[in-house]
C-alpha positions in Angstrom: 93.0 95.3 83.2 94.5 98.5 84.3 95.5 96.5 87.0 96.9 93.7 84.9 99.0 96.6 83.1 100.5 97.6 86.3 101.2 94.4 88.0 103.3 93.5 84.9 104.6 97.3 84.5 108.2 97.9 85.4 106.7 100.1 88.4 104.8 97.2 89.3 107.7 94.7 89.5 109.3 96.6 91.4 107.2 97.4 94.0 106.3 93.4 94.2 110.3 92.5 94.3 110.6 95.0 97.5 107.8 93.6 99.4 108.8 90.2 98.9 112.4 90.8 99.5 110.8 92.2 103.3 108.7 89.3 103.0 111.2 86.7 102.8 113.3 88.4 105.0 110.8 89.0 107.4 110.0 85.2 107.4 113.6 84.5 108.1 114.0 86.9 110.9 110.9 85.1 112.6 112.3 81.8 112.2 116.1 83.4 113.6 113.9 84.4 116.9 112.1 81.2 117.4 115.4 79.1 117.1 117.8 80.9 118.2 119.7 79.5 115.3 122.3 81.4 113.4 124.9 78.6 112.6 124.2 78.4 108.6 124.2 82.3 108.8 126.8 84.4 107.8 127.0 88.1 108.4 129.2 89.0 105.2 126.1 87.1 103.2 123.6 89.4 104.9 126.1 93.0 104.7 126.2 91.8 100.7 122.2 91.8 100.7 122.3 95.0 102.7 124.5 96.8 100.0 122.4 95.4 97.1 118.9 97.2 99.1 120.4 100.1 100.2 121.6 100.5 95.9 117.9 99.5 95.3 116.6 102.0 97.9 118.8 104.7 96.2 117.5 104.0 93.0 114.0 103.8 93.7 114.5 107.0 95.7 116.4 108.9 92.3 113.5 107.5 90.1 110.5 108.2 92.5 109.1 104.7 92.6 107.7 104.8 95.8 107.5 100.9 95.9 110.7 100.3 95.3 112.2 102.3 97.7 109.8 101.1 100.5 110.3 97.6 100.2 114.1 97.9 100.1 113.9 100.4 103.3 112.4 97.5 105.1 114.6 95.0 103.8 117.4 96.8 104.9 115.7 97.5 108.0 115.2 93.5 108.6 118.7 92.8 107.2 120.2 94.9 109.7 118.6 93.3 112.6 119.5 89.7 111.2 122.9 90.8 110.8 122.7 92.0 114.7 121.0 88.6 116.4 124.1 86.6 113.8 126.9 88.6 115.8 124.9 88.0 119.2 124.0 85.0 118.8 126.9 83.2 117.4 
């Protein structure tokens, strides 16, 4: 049961949240690339996501929660790509 304890611990949840965030953003990015449709997406919304991701990335760094840091870093990079595509394709 050590794995279950880790999964329900704060570190485990932070790790899974970071990876989950990156996964859903990656799915959004794939959809944008395949369809080239960005009409319903706004730069301010994704800029807000980026701010939150950078904030939690810093929290992960300062608290030595590598999973949170890596997940939020991946999310931030994907978000920057999405913002760029929105700006280019609107």
